[in-house]
C-alpha positions in Angstrom: 12.3 20.6 5.9 8.8 19.3 5.1 5.7 21.3 6.1 4.1 20.3 9.4 1.2 18.4 7.8 3.7 16.1 6.1 5.6 15.6 9.3 2.4 14.7 11.1 1.6 12.1 8.3 5.1 10.7 8.6 4.7 10.4 12.4 1.4 8.6 11.9 3.0 6.1 9.5 5.9 5.5 11.9 3.4 4.9 14.8 1.3 2.5 12.7 3.9 0.6 10.7 7.3 1.3 12.4 10.4 2.4 10.6 10.3 1.8 6.8 12.9 -0.4 5.1 13.8 2.4 2.8 12.5 5.3 0.8 12.9 7.1 -2.5 12.8 10.9 -2.7 11.4 12.8 -5.7 12.7 16.4 -5.7 10.8 19.4 -6.8 7.4 17.9 -7.9 5.9 20.8 -9.9 2.4 20.1 -8.7 3.2 20.3 -5.0 4.1 23.3 -2.9 6.8 21.3 -1.2 10.4 20.6 -2.3 10.1 16.8 -2.0 7.7 13.9 -2.3 8.8 10.8 -0.4 7.7 7.2 -1.1 8.4 5.0 1.9 8.8 1.3 1.6 8.1 -1.4 4.2 9.4 -4.6 2.6 7.7 -8.0 3.0 9.4 -10.4 5.3 8.4 -13.4 3.1 6.5 -14.1 -0.1 3.1 -14.2 1.7 3.6 -10.8 3.4 2.8 -7.4 2.0 5.4 -4.9 0.7 3.8 -1.5 1.4 4.6 1.7 -0.4 3.3 5.0 1.1 3.6 8.6 -0.1 4.4 11.6 2.1 4.0 15.0 0.5 0.8 14.9 -1.6 -1.1 16.2 1.5 0.8 19.5 1.3 -1.5 20.6 -1.5 -5.3 21.0 -1.4 -7.0 19.0 -4.2 -9.7 20.9 -6.2 -13.2 20.6 -4.6 -12.1 18.4 -1.7 -12.6 18.9 2.0 -9.7 16.5 2.7 -6.1 16.0 1.7 -4.7 12.7 0.6 -1.7 10.3 0.5 -1.6 7.1 -1.5 -0.5 3.7 -0.4 0.3 0.7 -2.7 0.2 -2.7 -1.0 1.9 -5.5 -3.0 2.1 -9.2 -1.9 5.6 -10.6 -1.8 9.2 -9.7 -1.7 10.3 -7.4 -4.6 13.6 -6.8 -6.3 15.3 -3.4 -6.0 14.3 -2.7 -9.5 10.6 -3.6 -8.8 10.7 -1.3 -5.7 12.2 1.6 -7.7 9.5 1.2 -10.4 6.7 0.9 -7.8 7.9 4.1 -6.1 8.0 6.0 -9.4 4.5 4.7 -10.3 3.2 5.9 -7.0 4.9 9.3 -7.2 3.3 9.8 -10.7 -0.1 8.8 -9.3 0.0 11.6 -6.8 0.1 14.1 -9.6 -3.2 12.9 -11.0 -5.7 15.2 -9.2 -3.5 18.2 -9.8 -2.9 17.5 -13.5 -6.6 16.8 -14.0 -8.1 19.5 -11.8 -10.0 17.0 -9.7 -9.8 15.3 -6.4 -9.3 11.7 -5.2 -11.3 9.8 -2.6 -12.0 6.3 -1.5 -13.8 4.2 -4.2 -12.7 6.4 -7.0 -11.3 4.7 -10.1 -8.4 6.1 -12.2 -8.4 4.9 -15.7 -5.2 4.6 -17.8 -2.5 5.0 -15.1 0.1 3.6 -17.4 2.1 0.5 -16.6 1.7 -0.7 -13.0 4.8 -2.5 -11.8 4.3 -6.1 -10.7 0.7 -6.0 -12.2 1.4 -6.2 -15.9 -2.2 -7.0 -16.9 -3.6 -4.0 -15.1 -3.9 -0.5 -16.4 -6.1 1.3 -13.9 -6.6 1.5 -10.1 -9.4 1.5 -7.5 -8.7 3.8 -4.5 -9.7 1.6 -1.5 -10.0 2.6 2.2 -8.2 0.5 4.8 -8.5 -3.3 4.3 -8.7 -4.3 8.0 -10.3 -2.7 11.0 -6.8 -2.1 12.4 -5.7 -0.4 9.2 -4.9 3.2 8.7 -7.4 5.2 6.6 -7.4 8.7 8.0 -4.8 11.0 9.7 -6.1 14.1 11.5 -3.4 16.7 11.3 -3.5 20.2 12.7 -4.2 21.5 9.2 -6.6 19.1 7.6 -7.9 15.5 7.5 -5.7 13.3 5.4 -7.3 10.3 3.8 -5.0 7.3 3.1 -6.0 5.9 -0.4 -4.9 2.4 -1.2 -4.2 1.9 -4.9 -5.6 -1.5 -6.0 -4.6 -2.4 -9.6 -7.5 -3.3 -11.9 -7.7 -5.4 -15.0 -9.7 -3.8 -17.9 -12.7 -6.1 -17.3 -12.6 -5.2 -13.5 -12.5 -1.5 -14.3 -15.7 -1.8 -16.4 -17.7 -3.3 -13.5 -20.1 -0.7 -12.0 -21.1 0.3 -9.4 -18.2 -0.2 -7.0 -20.3 -2.4 -4.8 -20.6 -4.9 -7.7 -16.8 -4.8 -8.2 -16.3 -5.6 -4.5 -18.8 -8.5 -4.9 -16.9 -9.7 -7.9 -13.6 -9.7 -5.9 -15.3 -11.7 -3.1 -17.1 -14.2 -5.4 -13.9 -14.9 -7.3 -11.7 -15.0 -4.2 -9.3 -12.4 -5.7 -6.2 -11.4 -3.8 -6.1 -7.7 -4.5 -2.4 -7.5 -3.6 -1.1 -10.1 -6.1 -0.7 -9.9 -9.9 -3.6 -11.3 -11.9 -4.2 -11.9 -15.6 
């Protein structure tokens, strides 16, 4: 049984996106005070849609120096194979360990360098943590225990990671009409 905060996040996901297509469970994550971390998957209906991956379990632990808790989402354009889904779930589960392994916290607009291979985004090696992409998106979940921020992992190419400040990076994406959800080289 997951802690109440995780159950509330799960309920918010269900209310917002409906039942997921599937999930992968990671047992006994050493960095969390919960027996399981879940990565839920909402598969794209066609090649132009988004396959969405969303963690539930990261919010069970307080991040150092943060007033909020977090969960990470990973939107990817297109339909993915079972192997790609499995790799993306593993990538996302590993990403949830970052603040605990590095004694820090994560928030919107933070960048994480050297994430390791990012499935479906072979040229990318870091991520930007983005808030919701549309006004109807989900970016916070107020639970009984804490505010949970939903952080969207956007893969970055090395030259994109180097762009500072983040406002210049956002301008770069807009000027070059970059689809943040599709692989780029």
